[in-house]
C-alpha positions as a printed Julia matrix, in Angstrom:
417×3 Matrix{Float64}:
 -52.35    8.44  -11.66
 -50.08    8.64  -14.17
 -50.42    9.92  -17.84
 -48.23    9.14  -21.0
 -47.17   10.96  -23.99
 -46.53    8.06  -25.73
 -49.41    6.1   -27.57
 -49.3     2.16  -27.16
 -51.11    0.23  -29.91
 -52.71   -2.49  -29.1
 -52.14   -5.64  -31.43
 -54.13   -9.14  -31.39
 -52.23  -12.62  -29.71
 -52.25  -14.38  -32.48
 -51.4   -18.25  -30.83
 -48.82  -20.56  -32.9
 -50.81  -23.79  -33.19
 -47.09  -25.73  -32.37
 -46.95  -23.83  -29.12
 -47.53  -25.36  -25.96
 -51.52  -26.55  -24.87
 -52.82  -23.89  -22.27
 -54.09  -25.59  -18.92
 -57.43  -25.18  -17.41
 -59.64  -25.97  -14.8
 -58.4   -24.84  -11.07
 -54.76  -27.49  -10.88
 -51.81  -26.99  -13.36
 -50.15  -30.29  -13.21
 -46.94  -31.11  -13.53
 -47.27  -32.85  -16.21
 -48.66  -29.68  -18.09
 -45.49  -27.93  -16.81
 -42.97  -30.5   -18.43
 -45.43  -30.61  -21.1
 -44.25  -26.92  -21.97
 -40.97  -27.84  -21.44
 -41.02  -30.59  -24.34
 -42.41  -27.73  -26.57
 -40.04  -25.66  -26.01
 -37.03  -27.77  -26.55
 -38.62  -29.18  -29.5
 -39.24  -25.83  -30.83
 -35.46  -24.29  -30.43
 -34.23  -27.45  -32.27
 -36.33  -26.98  -35.36
 -34.83  -23.68  -35.25
 -31.73  -24.89  -34.93
 -31.84  -27.71  -37.98
 -33.71  -24.84  -40.09
 -30.68  -22.63  -39.23
 -32.95  -20.39  -37.35
 -31.8   -18.02  -34.52
 -33.74  -18.07  -31.61
 -34.92  -14.32  -31.1
 -32.81  -12.68  -28.05
 -33.5    -9.45  -26.52
 -32.57   -6.06  -28.12
 -28.82   -5.33  -27.09
 -29.29   -1.83  -24.78
 -26.5    -0.08  -22.92
 -28.29   -1.47  -20.11
 -26.59   -4.67  -21.03
 -23.0    -3.31  -20.1
 -23.79   -2.98  -16.37
 -26.4    -2.49  -13.59
 -29.69   -0.29  -14.63
 -29.24    3.29  -13.37
 -32.13    5.95  -12.7
 -31.04    9.58  -12.36
 -33.02   11.51  -10.01
 -32.91   15.3   -11.29
 -35.37   18.59  -10.71
 -35.26   21.77   -8.98
 -33.68   22.03   -5.23
 -35.88   21.51   -2.73
 -38.07   19.6    -5.23
 -38.22   16.65   -2.67
 -35.4    13.88   -4.97
 -33.53   13.47   -1.77
 -36.88   12.48    0.09
 -38.14   10.84   -2.31
 -34.96    8.43   -2.56
 -34.57    7.71    1.67
 -37.99    7.06    1.51
 -38.49    4.52   -0.77
 -35.06    2.76   -1.36
 -33.95    3.93    2.48
 -37.08    3.07    4.73
 -37.27    6.58    6.61
 -40.34    7.91    7.56
 -41.46   10.24    5.78
 -41.61   13.48    8.8
 -38.08   12.55    9.39
 -36.88   13.66    5.84
 -37.61   17.37    6.72
 -34.34   17.21    8.59
 -32.71   15.98    5.6
 -30.01   18.17    4.48
 -30.05   20.04    0.54
 -27.9    17.35   -1.45
 -24.3    19.57   -2.87
 -22.91   16.42   -4.6
 -24.14   13.73   -6.6
 -25.47   11.37   -4.37
 -24.99    7.23   -5.91
 -26.51    4.25   -4.07
 -26.28    0.83   -5.54
 -29.25   -1.3    -4.44
 -29.13   -4.73   -4.2
 -32.55   -6.55   -5.19
 -34.49   -8.67   -8.02
 -32.74   -6.92  -10.05
 -29.67   -4.54   -9.11
 -29.55   -1.23  -10.33
 -28.06    1.94   -8.96
 -29.73    5.25   -7.97
 -27.99    8.68   -9.34
 -29.55   11.94   -7.11
 -28.01   15.06   -8.86
 -28.26   18.21   -6.98
 -30.96   20.98   -8.38
 -28.19   23.57   -8.45
 -25.99   21.85  -10.85
 -26.67   22.29  -14.93
 -24.71   19.21  -16.14
 -25.62   20.78  -20.03
 -24.76   24.36  -19.76
 -21.92   25.01  -17.18
 -19.29   27.34  -17.76
 -16.93   26.06  -15.1
 -17.02   22.47  -15.48
 -17.52   19.99  -18.51
 -19.31   16.88  -17.89
 -18.71   13.16  -18.76
 -21.91   12.75  -20.74
 -21.01    8.92  -21.3
 -20.34    8.26  -17.56
 -23.74   10.02  -16.58
 -26.28    9.0   -19.18
 -24.43    5.93  -20.84
 -26.0     3.12  -19.11
 -29.25    5.35  -17.27
 -32.63    3.54  -17.81
 -34.78    6.12  -16.96
 -34.77    9.94  -15.82
 -36.77   10.74  -13.24
 -37.58   14.66  -13.49
 -39.29   16.06   -9.89
 -41.33   18.93   -9.82
 -42.61   20.82   -6.86
 -46.47   21.03   -7.47
 -46.54   23.45   -4.24
 -43.88   25.77   -5.86
 -43.71   27.85   -9.02
 -43.11   24.92  -11.58
 -42.33   26.82  -14.8
 -38.65   27.4   -14.35
 -38.48   23.88  -13.74
 -40.4    22.73  -16.91
 -38.22   24.97  -18.76
 -34.84   22.8   -17.4
 -36.96   20.0   -17.9
 -37.75   20.65  -21.72
 -34.17   21.32  -22.5
 -32.67   18.66  -20.95
 -35.38   16.08  -23.48
 -33.75   17.89  -26.33
 -30.46   17.06  -25.12
 -31.27   13.32  -24.39
 -33.02   13.02  -27.37
 -30.04   14.05  -29.47
 -27.68   11.3   -28.21
 -29.28    9.2   -25.58
 -32.92    8.84  -27.51
 -33.27    5.6   -25.52
 -33.46    6.83  -21.82
 -37.33    6.75  -20.75
 -38.5    10.39  -19.32
 -40.61    9.87  -15.94
 -42.34   13.14  -14.58
 -42.94   13.39  -11.08
 -45.45   16.18  -10.51
 -44.6    16.23   -6.63
 -45.99   17.15   -2.97
 -49.47   17.16   -4.27
 -50.8    15.49   -0.84
 -51.98   18.91    0.52
 -53.57   19.48   -3.04
 -57.37   19.13   -4.3
 -58.57   16.43   -6.55
 -59.38   19.18   -9.06
 -56.17   21.38   -8.1
 -54.0    17.97   -8.57
 -55.59   17.27  -11.97
 -55.11   21.22  -13.27
 -51.49   21.2   -12.74
 -50.93   17.61  -14.3
 -52.63   18.7   -17.37
 -50.82   22.08  -17.14
 -47.29   20.94  -17.29
 -48.0    17.88  -19.78
 -49.35   20.69  -22.08
 -46.06   23.04  -21.75
 -44.21   20.31  -22.24
 -45.8    18.88  -25.19
 -45.8    22.13  -27.17
 -42.49   23.18  -26.49
 -41.52   19.1   -27.48
 -43.5    19.9   -30.53
 -42.21   23.39  -31.39
 -38.48   21.69  -31.61
 -40.01   18.91  -33.99
 -39.57   16.15  -31.33
 -42.83   13.96  -31.1
 -41.72   11.03  -30.08
 -40.09   11.15  -26.9
 -41.06    8.68  -24.07
 -42.43   10.78  -21.34
 -45.04    9.75  -18.63
 -46.27   11.85  -16.23
 -47.34   10.42  -12.51
 -48.86   12.37   -8.72
 -46.29   11.43   -6.09
 -46.36   12.19   -2.43
 -44.03   10.18    0.07
 -46.84   10.66    2.9
 -49.13    8.15    0.84
 -48.6     4.96   -1.61
 -48.34    7.35   -4.55
 -44.6     7.58   -5.05
 -44.18    3.78   -4.39
 -46.63    3.04   -7.12
 -45.19    5.78   -9.7
 -41.35    4.06   -9.3
 -43.37    0.42   -9.67
 -44.48    1.94  -12.75
 -40.65    2.97  -13.74
 -39.1    -0.2   -12.53
 -41.53   -2.02  -15.03
 -40.89   -0.25  -17.8
 -36.6    -1.9   -17.14
 -37.8    -5.46  -16.93
 -36.98   -7.67  -19.78
 -40.23  -10.1   -20.55
 -42.29   -8.27  -18.25
 -45.55   -9.34  -20.38
 -44.62  -13.07  -19.7
 -44.72  -12.36  -16.3
 -47.79  -10.3   -16.5
 -49.12  -13.83  -18.16
 -47.65  -15.9   -15.78
 -50.07  -13.83  -13.13
 -52.81  -13.48  -14.77
 -53.31  -17.13  -15.48
 -52.54  -17.23  -11.96
 -55.89  -15.17  -10.98
 -57.82  -16.93  -13.27
 -56.91  -20.3   -12.53
 -57.37  -19.58   -8.76
 -60.02  -16.82   -9.04
 -58.0   -14.3    -7.94
 -58.95  -10.75   -6.88
 -55.84   -9.23   -7.82
 -51.79  -10.7    -7.84
 -48.42   -8.93   -7.37
 -44.96   -9.4    -7.39
 -43.23   -7.61   -4.66
 -39.35   -6.68   -4.19
 -40.13   -6.85   -0.11
 -37.46   -4.38    0.43
 -38.97   -1.28   -1.39
 -42.59   -2.44   -1.6
 -42.22   -1.88   -4.96
 -44.35   -4.07   -7.04
 -42.65   -5.34  -10.34
 -45.85   -7.02  -12.24
 -49.21   -7.64  -11.54
 -52.28   -9.51  -13.38
 -54.2    -7.77  -16.1
 -57.12   -6.92  -14.27
 -58.17   -3.32  -13.73
 -55.47   -1.46  -11.56
 -57.07   -0.75   -7.93
 -55.08    1.63   -5.55
 -57.07    0.18   -2.6
 -55.85   -3.81   -3.55
 -52.09   -2.15   -3.78
 -52.45   -0.63   -0.21
 -53.46   -3.16    1.86
 -50.89   -5.92    0.13
 -48.0    -3.64    0.34
 -49.08   -2.82    3.97
 -49.34   -6.54    4.65
 -46.02   -7.05    3.3
 -44.78   -4.11    5.54
 -46.15   -6.6     8.81
 -44.61   -9.52    7.56
 -40.83   -7.37    7.2
 -41.86   -6.14   10.43
 -42.29   -9.63   12.18
 -39.04  -11.08   10.28
 -36.98   -8.5    11.39
 -38.5    -9.13   15.23
 -39.28  -12.64   15.12
 -36.94  -14.01   11.83
 -34.28  -16.32   11.84
 -30.62  -16.0    12.29
 -27.4   -16.55   10.73
 -26.14  -19.82   12.24
 -22.19  -20.32   12.22
 -20.69  -23.19   10.45
 -20.32  -25.28   14.02
 -23.8   -24.73   14.57
 -24.85  -26.04   11.24
 -22.42  -28.83   11.14
 -23.92  -30.46   14.82
 -27.45  -29.72   12.48
 -26.36  -31.43    9.92
 -23.83  -34.93   11.8
 -26.21  -38.05   12.4
 -29.16  -38.88   13.53
 -30.09  -36.59   10.46
 -27.06  -37.3     7.82
 -28.8   -34.17    5.65
 -27.98  -30.46    4.51
 -30.1   -28.38    6.91
 -31.95  -27.23    3.63
 -33.01  -30.81    3.6
 -34.46  -30.93    6.93
 -36.91  -27.81    6.43
 -39.85  -28.98    5.64
 -41.08  -25.72    3.94
 -38.28  -23.48    2.31
 -40.36  -20.71    1.32
 -42.19  -18.3     3.79
 -46.1   -18.11    3.72
 -48.45  -16.92    5.41
 -52.32  -15.89    5.37
 -55.27  -13.3     6.52
 -58.54  -12.48    6.51
 -59.89   -9.19    5.3
 -62.48   -7.96    8.39
 -64.37   -5.98    5.59
 -65.41   -8.69    2.64
 -63.76  -11.72    4.4
 -61.54  -12.25    1.68
 -58.18  -14.13    2.1
 -54.64  -12.67    1.51
 -51.79  -15.03    0.7
 -48.48  -14.54    0.45
 -45.49  -16.75   -0.66
 -41.69  -16.15   -1.08
 -40.04  -16.26   -4.13
 -36.77  -15.61   -3.22
 -34.88  -13.61   -0.44
 -35.77  -10.2    -2.57
 -39.09  -11.32   -4.12
 -42.73  -12.21   -2.49
 -46.28  -12.98   -4.73
 -48.94  -11.34   -2.88
 -52.4   -12.36   -3.91
 -56.2   -11.6    -2.53
 -58.73  -14.32   -2.95
 -62.3   -14.28   -3.24
 -64.11  -15.11   -0.21
 -64.95  -18.5     0.76
 -61.18  -19.83   -0.28
 -59.91  -21.11    2.38
 -61.95  -24.63    1.4
 -59.8   -24.71   -2.1
 -56.35  -24.01   -0.5
 -54.71  -27.36   -0.71
 -55.28  -26.71   -4.82
 -54.19  -22.97   -4.6
 -51.17  -23.86   -2.51
 -49.88  -26.68   -5.38
 -50.98  -23.65   -8.12
 -48.78  -21.19   -6.04
 -46.05  -23.45   -5.73
 -45.82  -23.97   -9.48
 -45.73  -20.29  -10.54
 -43.24  -19.79   -7.74
 -41.24  -22.19   -9.47
 -41.96  -20.81  -12.95
 -40.79  -17.27  -11.38
 -37.76  -18.4   -10.32
 -36.66  -20.26  -13.49
 -37.96  -16.74  -15.32
 -35.64  -14.38  -13.23
 -32.12  -17.25  -13.78
 -33.51  -16.73  -17.46
 -33.15  -13.6   -18.13
 -29.86  -12.54  -16.08
 -27.15  -11.27  -17.23
 -25.33  -13.83  -19.04
 -22.02  -12.96  -17.2
 -23.65  -13.72  -14.12
 -24.78  -17.18  -14.83
 -23.9   -20.72  -14.32
 -20.54  -21.9   -16.73
 -19.97  -24.82  -18.54
 -22.42  -27.3   -18.92
 -24.99  -25.92  -16.25
 -26.11  -23.95  -19.52
 -29.91  -22.21  -18.98
 -31.64  -25.15  -20.94
 -29.71  -27.87  -19.06
 -31.23  -26.32  -15.73
 -34.74  -25.98  -17.9
 -34.34  -29.59  -18.51
 -33.66  -30.63  -14.45
 -36.71  -28.45  -13.57
 -38.96  -30.25  -16.05
 -37.63  -33.59  -15.0
 -37.76  -32.96  -11.16
 -41.38  -31.63  -11.62
């Protein structure tokens, strides 16, 4: 469960009369994909002709390097346990044996979006430390979000006070940083008590910031525990705020659900079980838990029965006559694909690999197997679109240099569809 102090205003979406037409029906044809690329190319040519520069995402300090997440809070609040469970797959029961963090722990995670997680010791006050002066730019210069962990089973007044002081410091020098408050260790509390704690923490922070004249701080609150899926769902919401053009991903998944009549679709990071996007239908915790567990099952099977890295000699033998092709071209389907039936409602689940980090998981309607060929064609087109999306949104220094510009890649994809 999450709440936010910031109010988001909804605006009516106006469609450009010159924009690409939307596909209708069950099948997204390759011709429609080509037509969309043609419309996009014509729009960019017209902008160049009129001397109008195509809009680019606003530059932020995150563009300098990997986005960074800071885990901060009081001692024994559960910061190291969260990091170990989410990013290192440590079983929750084994976190009881973790030692208290004595120095800053830095983890670089190679995933769909390379980012860093810094775990700060709770006993260090970086803003008011008489013995040492910290380099604030080195710590906060490339931070995307600060995650403040509060132990809900302990006296949290001091933690709230330090959080308010931290927010006031950041608002003066680094107002772009998102503040995410994890009200943690709520697994043993009743639902009413959880909501009471969340309400009390929210009011205390909001009142203190209002007294200091801070009204527009971006602060969100989550009830979390490492013993259920709430911690993964909370991290999913945090990561989504750092993804450029998230709305386009959501629109793509929403279109897929509407076309194929899916109940729910998620784009998962398979290493962490964080979903980076979902469709616009109402959130369903049960659906997320089912899909998350299904990703776990697939990963377990992959680790036991998955492919292995062959030596260059093996690859050379397999690519010699009578099969004079690359090994990748000899494979009938280069994407991992799986499906199952839910016993309670007879609803199938489909999983499709996007790349080695991402997987598209969707819950289908009952009886959808009759239309699986059309559904597979639509899912294939969406996977191509997702691959192209992440290629376009990569930092410029990681893109292919020379003649293979992003526009050229888009044209090649359009011709190859």
